[in-house]
C-alpha positions as CSV (number, residue, x, y, z in Angstrom):
1,M,-25.7,-2.4,4.1
2,L,-25.6,1.3,3.4
3,P,-28.1,4.1,4.4
4,I,-31.6,4.2,2.9
5,L,-31.4,7.3,0.6
6,K,-34.0,9.9,0.1
7,K,-31.4,12.2,-1.5
8,D,-28.3,11.4,-3.5
9,L,-25.2,10.7,-1.4
10,V,-21.6,11.4,-2.6
11,F,-18.6,9.7,-0.9
12,F,-15.4,11.5,-1.6
13,D,-11.7,11.8,-0.7
14,L,-8.9,14.3,-1.4
15,E,-5.2,14.1,-1.5
16,A,-3.4,17.5,-1.2
17,T,-0.1,19.3,-1.2
18,G,-0.3,19.5,2.6
19,L,-2.6,19.8,5.5
20,H,-3.4,23.5,5.6
21,V,-7.0,23.9,4.5
22,I,-6.6,27.4,3.1
23,R,-3.0,27.5,1.8
24,D,-2.6,24.0,0.3
25,R,-4.2,22.6,-2.8
26,I,-5.8,19.4,-4.1
27,V,-3.7,17.0,-6.1
28,Q,-6.2,14.1,-6.4
29,I,-10.0,13.8,-5.9
30,A,-12.2,10.8,-6.1
31,L,-15.9,10.6,-5.8
32,I,-18.5,7.9,-5.8
33,K,-22.2,9.0,-6.1
34,Y,-25.1,6.9,-4.9
35,F,-28.5,7.8,-6.3
36,A,-31.7,7.9,-4.3
37,D,-33.6,6.5,-7.3
38,G,-31.6,3.3,-7.2
39,R,-29.4,3.8,-10.3
40,P,-26.0,2.2,-10.2
41,P,-23.3,4.3,-8.5
42,E,-21.1,6.6,-10.6
43,E,-17.4,7.2,-10.0
44,R,-15.1,10.1,-10.8
45,C,-11.3,10.1,-10.0
46,M,-8.7,12.6,-11.3
47,L,-5.3,13.9,-10.6
48,I,-5.0,17.7,-10.4
49,N,-2.1,20.1,-11.0
50,P,-2.1,22.2,-7.8
51,G,0.0,25.0,-9.2
52,I,2.1,25.0,-6.0
53,P,4.8,22.7,-4.7
54,I,3.8,19.4,-3.1
55,S,5.4,19.1,0.4
56,E,7.7,16.2,1.0
57,E,5.6,15.1,3.9
58,A,2.5,14.9,1.7
59,I,4.4,12.9,-1.0
60,Q,5.5,10.4,1.7
61,V,1.8,9.9,2.6
62,H,0.1,9.7,-0.8
63,G,3.0,9.1,-3.2
64,I,1.8,11.7,-5.8
65,T,4.8,13.6,-7.1
66,P,5.1,16.9,-9.1
67,E,5.8,14.8,-12.2
68,D,2.5,12.9,-11.8
69,V,0.5,16.1,-12.0
70,R,2.6,18.2,-14.3
71,N,0.4,17.8,-17.3
72,K,-2.9,17.4,-15.4
73,P,-5.7,20.0,-15.4
74,T,-5.9,22.6,-12.6
75,F,-8.8,22.5,-10.2
76,E,-10.3,25.6,-11.9
77,Q,-10.4,23.7,-15.1
78,V,-12.4,20.7,-13.6
79,A,-14.3,22.6,-10.9
80,K,-17.5,22.9,-12.8
81,D,-17.6,19.2,-13.7
82,I,-17.0,18.3,-10.0
83,F,-19.5,20.8,-8.9
84,D,-22.2,19.5,-11.3
85,F,-21.4,15.9,-10.4
86,I,-22.0,16.5,-6.7
87,G,-25.1,18.6,-7.4
88,D,-27.3,18.9,-4.3
89,A,-26.2,15.6,-2.8
90,D,-25.4,14.9,0.8
91,L,-21.7,14.2,1.5
92,A,-19.8,11.4,3.2
93,G,-16.1,10.7,3.8
94,Y,-13.4,9.8,6.3
95,N,-12.4,12.8,8.4
96,S,-14.3,14.8,5.8
97,N,-15.8,17.3,8.2
98,R,-12.4,18.6,9.3
99,F,-10.4,18.2,6.1
100,D,-12.0,17.2,2.8
101,I,-15.2,19.3,3.0
102,P,-13.6,22.6,4.0
103,F,-10.7,22.0,1.6
104,L,-13.2,21.5,-1.3
105,M,-15.1,24.6,-0.3
106,E,-11.9,26.7,-0.5
107,E,-11.1,25.3,-3.9
108,F,-14.6,25.9,-5.3
109,D,-14.5,29.5,-3.9
110,R,-11.2,30.1,-5.7
111,A,-12.8,28.8,-8.9
112,G,-15.7,31.2,-8.5
113,L,-18.3,28.6,-7.5
114,D,-20.6,29.0,-4.5
115,F,-20.5,25.6,-2.9
116,R,-22.4,25.5,0.4
117,I,-23.2,22.8,2.9
118,D,-26.1,24.5,4.7
119,H,-28.7,22.2,3.3
120,R,-26.6,19.0,3.0
121,R,-26.3,16.3,5.5
122,L,-22.7,15.3,6.3
123,I,-21.6,11.8,7.4
124,D,-18.0,11.6,8.7
125,V,-17.3,7.9,8.9
126,Q,-14.2,8.6,11.1
127,R,-16.4,10.2,13.7
128,I,-18.5,7.0,13.9
129,F,-15.3,4.9,14.1
130,Y,-13.6,7.1,16.7
131,K,-16.7,7.2,18.9
132,M,-17.4,3.5,18.7
133,E,-14.0,1.9,18.1
134,P,-11.1,4.5,18.0
135,R,-8.7,3.5,15.2
136,T,-7.3,4.4,11.7
137,L,-9.0,3.8,8.3
138,K,-6.7,0.8,7.7
139,A,-7.7,-0.7,11.1
140,A,-11.3,0.2,10.4
141,V,-11.2,-1.9,7.3
142,K,-9.7,-4.8,9.2
143,F,-12.1,-4.4,12.1
144,Y,-15.4,-3.9,10.2
145,C,-14.6,-5.7,6.9
146,N,-12.2,-8.4,8.2
147,R,-9.7,-7.8,5.4
148,E,-6.4,-6.1,5.0
149,F,-6.3,-2.6,3.3
150,E,-3.1,-2.4,1.3
151,D,-3.9,0.7,-0.9
152,A,-4.3,3.4,1.8
153,H,-3.9,7.0,0.6
154,D,-4.9,6.3,-3.0
155,A,-8.0,8.5,-3.2
156,L,-10.3,6.2,-5.0
157,E,-9.3,3.2,-2.9
158,D,-9.8,5.3,0.2
159,V,-13.3,6.1,-1.0
160,R,-14.1,2.5,-1.6
161,A,-12.7,1.5,1.7
162,T,-14.8,4.2,3.4
163,I,-18.0,2.9,1.8
164,D,-17.1,-0.6,3.0
165,V,-16.4,0.6,6.5
166,L,-19.7,2.5,6.8
167,S,-21.6,-0.5,5.5
168,G,-19.8,-2.7,8.1
169,Q,-20.6,-0.1,10.9
170,I,-24.3,-0.1,10.1
171,D,-24.3,-3.9,10.2
172,M,-22.2,-4.3,13.3
173,Y,-24.0,-1.6,15.4
174,K,-27.6,-2.6,14.5
175,G,-29.5,-2.5,17.8
176,V,-26.4,-1.3,19.8
177,D,-26.9,1.6,22.2
178,L,-24.1,4.0,23.2
179,T,-23.3,5.3,26.6
180,D,-21.6,8.7,26.3
181,G,-19.0,10.2,28.6
182,D,-21.7,11.7,30.8
183,G,-23.4,8.4,31.3
184,N,-26.3,9.2,29.0
185,I,-27.6,6.3,26.8
186,I,-28.0,7.1,23.2
187,P,-30.3,4.4,21.7
188,E,-29.2,2.8,18.5
189,P,-27.1,5.8,17.2
190,I,-25.9,3.9,14.1
191,R,-28.8,3.2,11.7
192,P,-29.2,3.1,7.9
193,D,-30.6,6.7,7.9
194,V,-28.6,9.6,6.5
195,Q,-30.1,12.2,8.9
196,Q,-29.4,9.9,11.9
197,L,-25.8,9.5,10.8
198,H,-25.4,13.2,10.1
199,D,-26.6,14.0,13.6
200,F,-24.3,11.4,15.2
201,T,-21.2,12.6,13.4
202,N,-21.6,16.3,13.7
203,D,-21.5,18.7,16.6
204,A,-24.5,21.0,16.2
205,R,-22.8,23.6,18.4
206,V,-20.0,24.2,16.0
207,L,-20.7,26.3,12.9
208,D,-17.5,25.7,10.8
209,A,-15.0,23.0,10.1
210,T,-12.1,25.0,11.5
211,Q,-14.1,25.5,14.8
212,R,-13.6,29.2,14.9
213,L,-17.3,29.9,15.6
214,R,-19.9,28.1,17.8
215,F,-23.3,28.4,19.4
216,D,-23.3,29.2,23.1
217,E,-25.9,27.8,25.6
218,K,-28.3,30.7,24.6
219,G,-28.1,29.7,20.9
220,Q,-26.2,32.8,19.8
221,V,-23.0,32.7,17.7
222,V,-19.8,33.3,19.7
223,F,-16.1,33.3,18.9
224,N,-14.3,30.1,19.8
225,F,-10.8,31.5,19.7
226,G,-8.7,34.5,20.4
227,K,-9.3,37.5,22.7
228,Y,-13.1,37.4,22.1
229,T,-13.5,33.7,23.0
230,G,-17.1,33.1,24.2
231,Q,-18.3,36.6,23.2
232,S,-21.2,37.3,20.8
233,V,-19.9,37.7,17.3
234,K,-22.7,40.2,16.5
235,E,-21.9,42.3,19.5
236,V,-18.1,42.2,18.9
237,I,-18.2,43.2,15.2
238,T,-20.6,46.0,16.1
239,R,-18.4,47.6,18.7
240,D,-15.1,46.6,17.0
241,P,-15.6,46.7,13.2
242,N,-11.8,46.6,12.7
243,Y,-11.9,43.0,14.1
244,Y,-14.4,42.1,11.5
245,Q,-12.3,43.7,8.7
246,W,-9.2,41.9,10.0
247,M,-10.9,38.5,9.9
248,M,-12.3,39.1,6.4
249,T,-8.8,39.8,5.0
250,K,-6.8,37.1,6.9
251,D,-6.4,33.4,6.5
252,F,-9.8,32.3,7.8
253,S,-11.9,29.8,5.8
254,V,-14.5,30.9,3.3
255,Q,-17.0,29.2,5.6
256,V,-16.1,31.5,8.5
257,K,-16.1,34.6,6.3
258,R,-19.6,33.7,4.9
259,I,-21.0,33.4,8.4
260,L,-19.3,36.6,9.6
261,Y,-20.7,38.4,6.5
262,D,-24.2,37.1,7.1
263,I,-24.1,38.2,10.7
264,H,-22.7,41.6,9.7
265,E,-25.7,41.9,7.3
266,G,-28.2,41.0,10.0
267,N,-28.7,37.3,9.2
268,E,-27.3,35.5,12.2
269,P,-27.5,31.7,11.9
270,R,-29.9,29.9,14.2
271,Q,-29.1,26.7,16.0
272,S,-31.1,23.7,14.7
273,S,-33.1,21.9,17.3
């Protein structure tokens, strides 16, 4: 079974020229949208010309070559269609919080589209798997679905496999409690509820996918890297405005830059309870 939906939910997966969220580009995207009103799911899958070389390491993983994408549209040409297809839906994927979502946000930003996740719930199926049964996606399909997964790293097949794995996880962990590393018991963390799965697969203390910013124990936003680690972002950029300017012009994600800008303008994010 899959979660009960009160809002549309899009499962998606990306293949890219490499692993750098900011510098690399998408070469394939696949999406499957589930509707809260019960309509049949809709699929989108397309190859994309990245406009930059595809690394040999990436080709070895997904098998997509420069020739495969030579005559395909650029992301900018298909961005609005993807943007509209997703709409205001919640998002789900496999390792999506650390890779696919920030990657997609960067591509939308380059295309001039303001794609935000502030009011979306995010389900990272890998986080469920790694917390409950640490393995790879291929092993997850074997473990939860009792079948072999032969088409790994084809984006659409990865999306379908991710859907199957989440369904299997919800079935397998029905009524199962989790004891965390501190000995605390979390009652039935895996349920067919999008909010519950969002809460379980996301760290509310971390503000961005690249983990550059986080909330401290007082609920204020602090740096999570560099010479100002643990210090208030608001206080640092007030006394050292050059640091703010440096971050806004360097290779930090659009998500980090938006948060910095909001704090600079007096709109510091608040930690959700």
